[in-house]
TORROLO-419423 format. One record per residue: residue in one letter; x, y, z of N, C-alpha, C, O in turn. Coordinates in steps of 0.05 Angstrom, whole numbers, plus 5000, padded with zeros to 4 digits. Layout:
N
AXYZXYZXYZXYZ
...
***
This chain:
564
M402943694256402043594282402943774305405243844306
K401043854322401644044343402543894368401143714377
V404943964379406143834402405343994427405744234429
N404243854447403543984473406043994490406943794501
K407044244494409444274510408844334540410644374555
T406344324547405644374575406144134592405143914586
I407544174614408243944633405843904651404844084664
P404843654652402443594669402943674698405243644708
L400943754711401143834740401943604757403443634777
Q401043354750401743124766404743074767405942994787
I406143124743409043084742410443284759412443214773
I409543534758410843744774410643674804412543704819
L408343584813407943514841409743284849410843274871
A409943084830411542854836414542934839415842844858
L415543104821418343194823418843344849420843314862
T416943514856417143674881417343494905418943544923
L415643274905415643094927418342944929419442914951
V419342854906421942714906424142884916425842794932
L424243134906426443314915426143374945428243404959
G423743404954423343464983424243235000425543275021
L423642984991424542755006427542725006428742655026
A428742784983431642774981432942985000434942925013
S431643215001432743425018432543345048434443375063
C430243235055429843145083431842925090432942915112
S432142735071434042515076436842615080438242525098
K437642815064440342925066440643065093442743045106
K438543215101438643365126438843175150440443215169
T437242955149437242755170439942625173440942585195
K441142565150443742435151445842625163447542535178
T445742875156447643065166447443095196449443115210
E444943095206444543135235445142885251445842915274
S445042655239445442405254448342305252449042125267
T449942425235452742345233454442595234453642815227
S456942555243458842775246459842855218460642685202
R459843115213461043215188464043195188465343215167
G465243165212468143145213469142865210471242815198
T467742665222468742395223466942195209467841975202
G464442255206462442065195461341885216459641715210
W462241915241461241745263458341825269457442045264
N456941635282454241695291454341905314456141905330
V452342075314452142285335449542235351447442185339
N449742245378447442205395446141935390443641905391
S447741725384446641465379446441305405448041335423
S444441135407444040965430446240755432446640635453
K447740715410449840515409452640645415454640505413
G452640895424455141025430455941225409454341285391
G458441315410459341515392459341795404459041825428
F459641995387459742275397457042365405454942275396
T457042565424454542685432454642985427456843105428
K452443105422452343395420449743495433447843355436
G449843755440447543865454445243915434445543895410
I442943975446440644045430441144295414442244485425
A440244295389440644535373438744755381436344725379
H439844975391438245205398438645425377440845505371
K436445515365436645715344437645975354439346105342
T436446065376437246325387437546305417436346135430
Q439046485429439346495458436746595471435546785461
E436046475492433746565507434346835519436546885529
T432347015519432647275531432247255561430047175570
G434147335577433947325606431947515617431147705603
P431047465642429047645654429947935655432247995663
G428248115646428748395647430348515625430748755624
L431248345606433148435585431748495559429548395553
V433148655543432248725516434548665497436848725503
F433948555474436048485455437048735440435448905431
I439648765439440948995425442648885402444748765408
E441848915378443448815355445948995352445749235350
G448248865351450749015350451249125322449749075303
G453449275320454149395295456249615299457449635320
T456849755277458849975278457450235285455150275278
F458950415298457850675305460050865311462350785316
T459451125311461351325318461151375348459251495358
R463151285362463251335391464651595397466651665384
G463651745416464951995423463252235419461052225409
L464352455428462852715429462952845401465052875390
V460652925391460453065366459453345369459053485349
Q458953435393458253715398460453845413462453725421
D460154105418462254265431462954155458461154085474
D465554135464466454035490466854275508469054375513
V464654375519464754615535466154575562467054775574
M466454325571467854275595470854255591472354245610
R471654245566474554225558475853975571478153985579
D474353765572475553515582477253375561479253245568
W476453395536477953265514478352975519480552865514
N476352845530476652565538474952375521474752135528
N473752475499472052305484471952385455469852465444
I474252385442474452465414472952255397473252015401
P471452345377469952155360471651945347473852005337
N470751695347472251475335470251265327468151235339
Q470951105307469250895297469750635313472050545315
Q467650525324467750275340465750075330463850145316
H466049825338464149615332463649465358465549385372
V461149415364460349245387458749005377457149025358
M459148775390457648545384454848565396454348725413
S453048405385450348405396450348315425451948155434
F448548435441448448375469445548425479443848505464
Y445148385505442648445518443048655540445248665552
M441048825545441349015566438649045581436549005569
D438849105606436449145622434649355610435549565601
E432049305609430149495598430049745615429649965604
T430449715641430549945659432949925678434349725679
E433350135693435350125714434449935736432049885739
V436349815750435649645773434149805794435150025802
T431849715802430149865820430649785849432049595855
N429549945867429749885896428549605902429749455918
L426349545889425049285894426849055885427048855899
M428149085862430048875853432348845872433248615877
Y433449065882435749055899434948945927436548805939
L432549005936431648895962431348595961431648465981
E430648495937430448205934433248075939433447865952
Y435248205929438048125934438748135963439847945974
L438148355977438748386005437248176022438348066041
E434748126015433147926030434347646027434447496047
W435347576003436647315999439147296016439647096029
L440847516016443347506031442747476061444147336075
K440747626070440147616099439147336107439747246130
K437747206090436746936096438946726095439146556112
V440646746075442746546071445146596089446346406099
Y445946846093448246916109447247106132447647346131
P446046986153444947156174447047346186449147246195
P446547606187448547786198448947756228450947866239
T447247596241447647546269449947346274450847326297
E450747196254452947006257455547136251455747296231
E457547086267460147216265461447186237462547386227
N461246956225462546906199461347076177462647126157
Y458847156180457447286158456547576165455147696149
K457447686187456347946196456948166176455448366176
N459048146160459748356142458648326114458848506097
I457448096108456448036081454048216074453948346054
Y452048206092449548366087450248666088449248816071
E451748746108452449036110454149126086453749346077
G455848956076457549026053455949066028456849206009
A453548936026451848966002449749186005448649265984
S449349286029447149476033447949746021450249846025
P446049876007446650145996447150346018446150316041
D448650556012449250766030446950966030446851136011
T445150956049442851136049443651416057442051606054
L446051456068446851726077447651906053448252136057
V447651796029448451956006446452186001447052375988
W444052156013442052366009442552616026441452826020
R444252596046444652816064446153046050447952996033
N445453286058446653526047447153726070445353766086
R449553836071450154016093448154246096447554336118
L447154336074445254566074442554486063441154656050
G441754246067439154156057437853956076439353806090
Y435253936076433853746093432853516075430853546060
N434253286076433553056059433152806075433452586064
E432652826101432452596118430152406110430252166115
T428152516096425952346087426952136068426251906070
M428752226049429852026030431851846044431951606037
T433351956063435251786077433851556091434851326091
N431551606103430151406118428251236102427551006110
N427351336079425151196065425751106037424450926027
Y427651236023427851195994428350895987427150805968
L430050756001430650485994428450285999427850115983
R427050316022425250106031422250176029420549996030
H421550426028418650496027417450406001418550445980
P415050276002413850175977413150395957412850335933
A412950645966412450855947414750895927414450995905
Y417150805936419550835919420450565907422650535897
A418750365908419550085900420550075871422449935866
N419250225853420050215825421750455817422050515793
Y422950575836424950785831427750665829428150455841
P429550775813432250655811433750665837433650865851
V435050445844436650435868439050625866440350635844
V439750765887442050935888443550875914442650715930
G445851005918447450945941449050685938450150585957
V449050575914450450325908453050395894453050525873
N455350295904457850345891458350135869456749945866
W460450175854461050005831461449715840460549525827
V462849675862463449405872460849265879460549025872
Q459049405892456449275899454849205874453449005873
A454949385854453449325829454549075816452948915805
V457149035816458348795805457448545820456748345808
E457448565847456548335863453648265859452848035858
F451948475856449148425850448848275823447248095821
S450448355803450248225777450947925779449747755766
K453047865795453847585799451547425812450847205803
W450447545833448247415847445847365828444647155828
R445247555811442947535793443447315773441647165766
T445947285763446647065745445946795757444646625745
D446746755782446346505796443346445801442446215797
R441846645808439046605814437546535788435746365789
V438146675767436746625741437446345731435646195723
N439946265732440745995722439745775740439145555731
E439545835766438445635784435545575778434645345778
A434045795771431245755763431045605737429245445733
V432845655718432845515692433345225696431945055684
L435245145713435844865718433444725731432844495725
E432144865750429844745763427544705743426244495743
K427144895725425044875705425544645686423644515677
N428044585680428744375661429244105675430143915663
G428644095701428743835715431443745724431843515731
Y433443925726436043855735436443895765438443785776
L434744035778434944085806432244015820430144025807
K432443955845430043895861428244135861429144365865
K425644085858423744305857423644455883423544345905
N423744725881423544915903425944905922425845015944
A428044765914430444765930431645035934432845105954
K431345205913432545475914431345655936432545855944
T429045575946427745735967427645585994427845706015
L427245315992426745166016429245046029429445016053
D431244986012433644846022436145016022438244916029
V435945266015438345436012439445516039437945576058
S442145516041443445606066446345686058447045666035
A447845776078450545876072452345666059453845726041
D452045416068453745206057452145026038452944796032
N449845126029448144956012446645135992444245165992
N448345265974447045445954448445405927450345255924
F447345535907448045485879449845705868449445945873
N451945625853453545815837453945695809454645465806
T453545865789453545765761456245645754456345425743
E458445795759461045695750461845445765463145275754
T461145425791461745185806460144945794461244725792
Y457644995787456044785776457244685749457144445744
L458244865733459344785707462044645710462644455695
A463744735729466444625732466444375750467944185744
A464944385771464944155790462144125802461744205824
P460244025786457444015795456943875821455143935836
T458643675828458243525853458843695877458243615900
L460243925873460844105896458744315900458844465919
T456844335881454644525884452744445906452444205911
Y451544635920449844585943451344425964450144255978
G453944465966455544325986455644025981456143875999
G455143945956455143665949452543515956452543275957
N450443665961447843545968446543405944445343545928
E446843145942445742995919442642995920441342955899
E441443035943438543035945437443255927435343225916
I438943485925438043705908439043665880437543705861
L441543575877442743565850441543345832441243385808
L440843115844440042885828437142815829436242625816
H435542975843432742905845430943085828428543095832
G432143215808430543355788429343145770430642935765
K427043195759425742995742427342935717427342715707
G428843135707430443095683432742905689433542735673
A433942945713436242785721435442495725436842305718
S433142455737432242185742431742025717432141785715
K430742175697430242045671432841965657432841775641
K434942105664437542055650439341885667441741855659
A438441785689440041615706440841355691439341275673
P443041225699443940985685441940755687440840705709
R441440625665439540395664440940165649442540215631
P440239925656441439695642440239675614437839735610
D441939595594440939565567439639285565439239145585
K438939205540437438955536439138715543438138495547
N441838755544443638525551444338525581445838365591
G443138715596443638725625446038895633446638925656
N447339015613449639185619448739475626446939585613
V450039585646449239855655450540055635452940055631
V448840215622449740415603450840655618449740735638
E452940765607454241005620452141225622450741295603
E452041345646450041565650450841805634453241875632
K448841945624449342175607447442405616445142355624
N448442645616446842875620445442885647443242985649
V446742765667445642795694445743085703443943185717
Y447843215695448243505700448143655674449143565653
A446943885675446944065652449844165647451344215666
Q450544205622453144315615452744555596450544625588
R455044685590454844905570453644805544452144945531
S454344555537453344445512450344385513449144335492
S449244385537446344345538444844585527442544555517
G446044815527444845055515442645185531441245365520
I442245115556440045225571441045445591439445615599
L443545435599444545625618445245885604446345885582
L444546105617445046375605447846475612448846395634
P449046635595451546765603451146945627448846985636
E453247055637453047205662451747485658452047605637
Y450247565678449447845680451947995689453447905705
R452248235678454648395685453948695679451848755669
L455748865686455449145679456149175649458049045640
P454849345635455549385606458149535604458949685622
T459649485583462049635578461149915569458849965562
E463050105570462450375562461450385533459650535526
S462850235516462050235487459250125484457650235469
E458549905498455849795496453849995506451750035493
W454350125528452450305540451950545521449650615516
E454050655510453750885492452250805467450650955457
Y452950575456451650475432448650435437446950515420
A447950305459445150245466443650505472441250525465
A444950695485443550945492442951115468440751225465
A444951135450444551295426442451185407440851325395
A442350915405440350775389440150905361437950975352
D442450925348442451055321440950885301440450985278
V440050645308438550485290435950635281434950575260
G435050815298432750975291433251175269431451295258
Q435851225264436751425244437651285218438551415200
R437251015217438350865195436650885170434150875172
E437950905147436550885121438350695105440550775096
Y437350455100438950245087441450195104441150115127
N443850235093446250155108447750405118450150385122
I446450625122447750865133446050985155443650965155
Y447351135173445951285193445651575182447551685172
K443251685185442851955177443552155199441852285211
G446152165205447152345226447152195253446451965255
Q448152335273448352225300446552385319446352625317
K445252235337443452365355444952525377447152455385
K443652745385444652895408443752775434445152785454
Y441352645434440152515457439352235449439452165426
P438452075468437451805461434951805443434251595432
W433652035440431352065423432152235399434252365399
S430552235378431052395354430452685360428652755375
G432052865348431553145351433653275368435253145382
S433653545368435653705383434553825408435853995420
Y432153735417430853865440430153645460429853415454
T429853735485429153555507426153515509425253345525
R424553655494421653635495420553475471421753475450
S418353335475417153175454415853355433414653565440
G416153275408414853425386412453275376411153365357
K411753045388409452885378406853015388406653135409
R404852985371402253115377401053015403399853165418
S401352755408400052635432401252735458399752755478
N403752805459404952915484406853145478409053165490
K406053315460407753535452408353725475406653805491
G410953785478411853955499412753815524413953945542
F412153555526412953405550415953365550417153315529
Q417253385574420053315576420453015572418852855582
L422552945558423052665552425052525571425652295568
A425852675591427652565611427452725637426352945638
N428452605658428452735685431252855690433152715694
F431353115689433953255693433453535705431153625707
K435653665713435453925725434954135704436554165685
Q432754285707431954485686433754735687434354855667
G434554815711436155055715436755085744436154915760
N438055305751438755355779436255365796434455525791
G436155185815433855175833431355065820429155095832
D431554935798429154835783429654545776431054475757
Y428454365792428854075787426353945775426353705769
G424154095772421753975761419554165755417254075752
G420154415752418054605744416454705768417054655791
I414354855761412654985782410354795789409654615773
A409154845812406954675821404554695802403854905792
G403454465796401154455777401954435748400254395731
W404554475742405454465715408354365714410154495705
S408654125724411354005727412453945700411153825683
D414954025695416253985669416853695664416253595642
D418053555684418753275679417453085698418052845698
G415753185715414253005733415752905757414752725771
A418053025763419652925786421453145797422253325782
D422053125823423953315834426553175841428753285838
I426352915850428752755853428652545830428252625807
T429152295836428852085816425852045810424152155824
N425251885790422551815783422351515779424351385775
A419951415780419551125774420551065746420251225728
V421650825743422650745717420250725698418050675706
K420750755672418750755651416950995652414650985641
S417751205665416151445666416351615641414751795636
Y418451555625418951705600419151505577419651275582
P418751595552418751415529421451265526423551375534
A421251025516423750865510425050965485423851105469
N427650905482429050975458428550765436426850585440
D429850785414429250605391430050315395429350145379
F431550255416432149985424430249875444430349645451
G428450045454426549965475427549995503426549865521
L429650155507430850195533429850455545429550655531
Y429250445571428150675585430250825601432150695612
D430051085603431651255621434651235615436251235633
M435351215589438151225582439251505583441651555579
A437551705588438351975594436652075617434252045616
G437952185638436452285660435752075681436551835678
N434252155701433551995724435951935741436452075761
V437551735735440151695748442251645727441751525706
A444751735732446951645716447551355722446451255742
E449251225706449550935710452450845708453950935692
W453150665727455750545727456150375701454250245693
V458550375690459250185669461750045678462950115699
A462649845663464749665673467549785671469349705686
D467949985653470650075647472050225669470850385684
V474650185671476450365687476850615670477150605646
Y476850845683477051095669479851165660481751145676
R480151245635482551365625481651595606479651565593
P483151815605482352035588482251975559480852105543
I483851775551484051715522482851435516483351245531
V481351425495480451165484482451075463482651205442
D483850855468486050775451485150625426485250385425
V484150775407483050655382485350555364484750395346
E487750635369489950525353490450235359491450085341
T489750145382490149865390487749695386488049455378
N485349795390482949635387480549805380480150015392
D478949705362476449835354474049635354472049685342
F474449415369472349205370471749135399473649045413
N469249165407468549105435470449235455471449105473
Y470949495451472949635467472249625497469949675504
F474249555514473849545543476549575557478349425550
R476749755576479149765592478449675621476649785633
G479849475630479349375657479749075660479048955680
N480848945639481148655640483148565661485448665661
V482248395679484048255698483347965696481247865705
Y485147815683484647525677485447355701487547375713
T483547175708484046985731483446705722482446655700
K484046515739483446235734482546105760482946215782
N481345865758480545725782482945635799484945545788
K482645675825484845585843484645285847482545175853
I486945155845487144875849488444825876490644915882
G487044665893488144615920490344405920491144305899
K491444355943493744165945492843875937494543715930
D490343825939489343555932488843535902487943325892
G489543745887489143745858486343795848485743775825
K484543875867481843935860481244235861482644385874
I479144315847478344595848477544665877476144515891
E478544905885477944995912475445165913475345375900
V473545075928471045225931470845355958471545235978
I470045605959469845755984467745626001465545565992
N468345586027466345486045465845686067467045906067
N464045626086463345826106465445876127465146046144
K467745726125469845776144472245936132473846026147
N472345966106474546106094473746346077474946406057
V471546486086470746726072472746946078473147016101
A473947066057475847276060474547546052472747546035
Y475347756065474248026060476348216049478648196055
D475348406034477048616023476148876037473748926040
T478149036045477449296058477649516037479749566025
L475349646031475249856012476650106023477150126047
S477050306005478450546014476950706035478150856050
N474350666036472750806055472250646081470750726099
G473650416083473450256107471350036107471149886126
K469750026086467549836085468749556078470449536060
L467749346091468649076085466748946066464348946070
V467848816045466248666026467548396022470048376021
P465948176019467247916015468447895987467347985967
I470847775986472147735960470647525944470347545920
A469647325958467947115945466146995967466946985990
L463846915959461846795977462146495978463046375959
P461246366000461246076001459745955977457646045969
G460945745966459845625942461145705916460845575896
E462645935917464046035893466845905891467945825911
I467845885867470545785863472546005868472346225858
A474645945885476746135890478246195865478746015849
Q479046445861480446525837483246625843483746745864
V485146575825487846675827488646795799487446725779
P490546985799491347105773492546895755493846705764
V492146925729493546755710496546805712497347025720
D498146605705501046635708502446545682501146535661
D504946475684506546395660505346155646505846115622
N503845985660502645755647500745835626500245685606
E499546075629497646175609498746395591497846435569
T500846535600501846765585504346725570505046885553
Y505846505575508446465563508246455532506746285521
L509646625518509746645489507046715476506646675453
R505246815493502646895482502847175471504147345483
Q501547225449501747485436499447675444499847925443
N497147575451494847755455494747865484493448075488
F496047735503496447865530498747725544499347485538
S499947865562502347755575502247775605504147695619
T500047875616499847895645496947875653495147895636
S496447835679493647815689492248085688490048105678
N493548285700492348545702493048725678495348795675
N491048795663491548955638490249225640489749355619
I489549315664488249575667489949805656488949985643
N492549795661494350015654495549985626497250145619
Y494649795611495949745585495949995567493850105560
R498350095560498750325542497650585553497550785539
D496850585578495850835590495950805621493850765634
G498350835631498750805660500950615667501950625690
D501850445649504150275654506750425649506650655640
K508950295656511550435654512150515625513350725620
Q511350355606511950415578510450665568511350795549
S508250735581506750965572507451215589506351425584
S509251185607510051415624512551545612514151415598
K512951805618515251945608517851855622520051915614
Y517451705644519751605659520451315652521851175667
Y519351215629519650935623522550845621523150605626
K524351025613527150945611528550925638530550785641
F527351055658528751075684527250935706528250895728
A524850845700523150725721524350455730525650315714
S524050395756525050145767523649915754521249935747
S525049695751523749455740521749335760519949185753
D522049405786520249315806518149535810518749755820
A515649475803513549675804513049775832512350005836
D513549605853513149695880515149895889514750045909
K517549915876519650095884519550355867521250525872
T517850365848517650605831516650845848514650815862
S518051065847517351295863514651415854513851375831
D513351555872510751675865510851855841508951855825
K512952005838513152195816513552065789513152185768
E514351805790514651665765512151505757512151385735
I510151515773507651385767505951575750505651805756
M504851475728503351645709500951765722500352005718
Y499451605737497051705750497551705781497151505794
N498451935790499351965818497052065836497152285846
A495151895840492751965855493251925885495051775893
P491652055902491952025931491551735939490051585927
K493051645960492851375970492151386000493951406017
H489551386005488651376033489151096044488850896030
N489651086070490350826082488350746103487750896122
V487250506099485350396118486350116126486849946108
R486650066152487549806160486249726186485149896200
I486349476192485049376217487249326237489249176232
D487049436261489049406282488749136296486948976289
S490449086316490448826329487848776345487248546351
L486348986351483848956366481448936347479148916357
G481948946321479748926302478449186295476449196282
N479649406304478549676298479849786273482149726266
L478249946258479250056233480850316239479950486254
E483150336227484750576228484750706201485550586181
R483750956200483451096175485451336175485451496193
K487051346154488951556151488751686123488751546103
Y488351946122488152086097490952136085492952176100
D491152126059493652196045493752506044492252626029
K495552616059495752916061498053016044498853256047
S499152856026501352946009500453165991498253165981
N502253365987501653575968502953535941503253715924
K503853285936505153215911503253065892504152975870
R500853025900498952875883498053055859497553295863
T497852935836497253095812494753025798493953155778
T493352815807490852725792489052565811489952485833
L486552535804484752365818484352095804482751935813
I485652065781485351815765487251605775489651645780
N486151365780487851125786486350885776484450905761
D487250645784486050395774483350335788482050135781
A482550495807480150435822477950645817476150685833
V478150795794475950975787474650865762475950775743
R471950865762470450755740468750965726468151175737
V468150905701466551085685463651065693462650845698
Y462351295694459351285695458251465673459451665666
K456051375662454951505637452151605642450751525660
G451351795625448651895625448252115645449752145665
G446152285640445452495659443752385682442852155681
S443252545702441652465724439752695732439752905719
W438152645752436252845762437753095772436553305775
R440353065778441853295788443353445766444553655771
D443253345741444853445719443253625701440853585698
R444653805688443453965667443353805641444553595639
A441953915621441453765596444053695581444053495566
Y446253845586448753785572449653495577450753375559
W449053385601450053115607448252895597448852665601
L445952965585444152765574445252635548444252425540
D447252755536448452655512449752385519451452375537
P449152165505450251905511453351895509454551715521
A454552085495457452075492458952185516461352135519
Q457552335533458952455556459952235574458652025578
R462252275586463452085604464652225628465952435626
R464252105652465452205676466451975693465951745685
F467852025715468951805731468451865760468152085769
F468551645776468051655804469351415817469451205805
P470351435842471651205856469750965857467351005863
Q470750735851469050495849467850405875465950255875
D469050495898467950405923466450625938465950605962
M465650825923463951045935461351065920461150975897
A459351185933456651195922455651475924456651645939
T453551535908452251795908449251755907448151535905
D447751985908444851975906443952005877441552035872
Y445752005858444952045830446151835811445851855787
I447651635822448651415805447351155812447351065835
G446151025792445050765794446450575775448750615768
F445050365765446250185746444150015733441849995743
R444849885711443249675699445149465689447549515686
C444149225685445849005677445748955647443849045633
A447748815637447848725609448548435608449248315629
M448248315585448948035581449947995552448748095534
S452147855549453147795522451347615507449847455519
R451347635481449747445464451547235452453747305443
V450646995453452146775439450646695414448146695414
G452146635394450846555369450646775349452346945348
S448446775333448246965311448047255320447247305343
K448747435302448647715308445847825311445247995327
S444047715294441347825292439247615299439647375296
N436947715308434647535312433047475287431547285286
T433447635266431947605241433847595218436147695219
K432947465197434547455172434447715158432347835154
K436847815149437048075136437248045106438247835096
S436348245092436848265063438148545058438048715076
P439248585034440548845029438649085031439549315030
R436049035032434149265031432449295057430549445057
N433149145078431549195102433249275126432249325148
***
């Protein structure tokens, strides 16, 4: 007798259905109860609450996703400048986002327009806010050159709207990034119904504006405590307290968005030097399976500055100085299409989709400059410049928020006044023993000089005074000039140059790294590994910037296999 060993199709379908239902049931149970306690989660009867599950972070306006990984940071070609400040080393950066292009004049003018509207320069309390944020248009001037056209027109003329902003110092770039964070998150909250519609444009004023960190820490203090704006979003009204079936008022939930809501974006900021170099090199284009096939000399593949593709063969791939007296070729046959800067996206993007990572303008990064990258101490998300702070608590035990009467200003080395914090922001103070006592990963607020500039790293460490303020100039590792600017009793600025002949370096805690070549540089500086430094409160006609944003959650946007 022949036995039929074939399983009927109906049985297979039935088993599949049963297994699928079991799987769904298991998933539902896991999501509705806590894996830690077994309590109900997000139940109408109480218990623990959790935010909505977001699979991936939303990409902020203007940003491109950069998947992190390991790479060789540093110079791999001849160091003809003999700087010896970028020896090759292996580093790892986490995934992050970066601006597709440099910040343009149009983007920066949006910032200036907002400041002028909210903090009118005609009012005494705010007269230095707008001026402190304005780019230095005089950077175009040259003792032996006629550049008044750029001085008068480059920032504001519509012909230059999509050109990278210049004349912006590092401090201004940081402040722009903070402002951008708040404006983006303000729009996100309005879109999700947590804020009154159009409040960001119609109701904004010096004492009535939005700050992300203030909203998260003390939402009732945002917009000066104006509940008309805070509680009249459609989402908030839906979540207002309502009586249950027994007539009891249920505790209000989610009237304000929180970090756990998952809708607010991390801060816009300047990229670290490691992030910038990793993103500019875009070695992902050289990858074969799990190795890089060499390291790029430029942000594009190949050893030349001209394109080898048939469609645009011979075209320059970046805006840079061709040679002495040659910034763009001869008339009718321009090599790179520009004599000064050029509009963003004028040249092909690199393998990450980023434009102008070589040429056009060099770019500020977040790091304080030191000649040595201390790979012995850290090889993960390397960054020098950490200054840890915390929210200031007032005498009443509450978070202290800056208002329009207590705006404090900082005087830069060039005499320019910039606000330390704007109205609506939370006042900050350095962390102290409450946060550092017996802590192993850091012991002080200011870590700029750690292992390179502090007393322990100086040859005078055995003899240096325990009081840093009493340490003589010759015992300081980086003995840079100290120019003095102060305000006299009449409110006038007194400027005094440091004329000492005992200064030995230009490096101090106020010089920042800038990366990439510019329209003024030769091809040597187009290498992403090149690094230079400049005072953080000064500007030039060849340094601009772009913003970055950290990624929260998974490293990648797509699921990987060993063969992709």
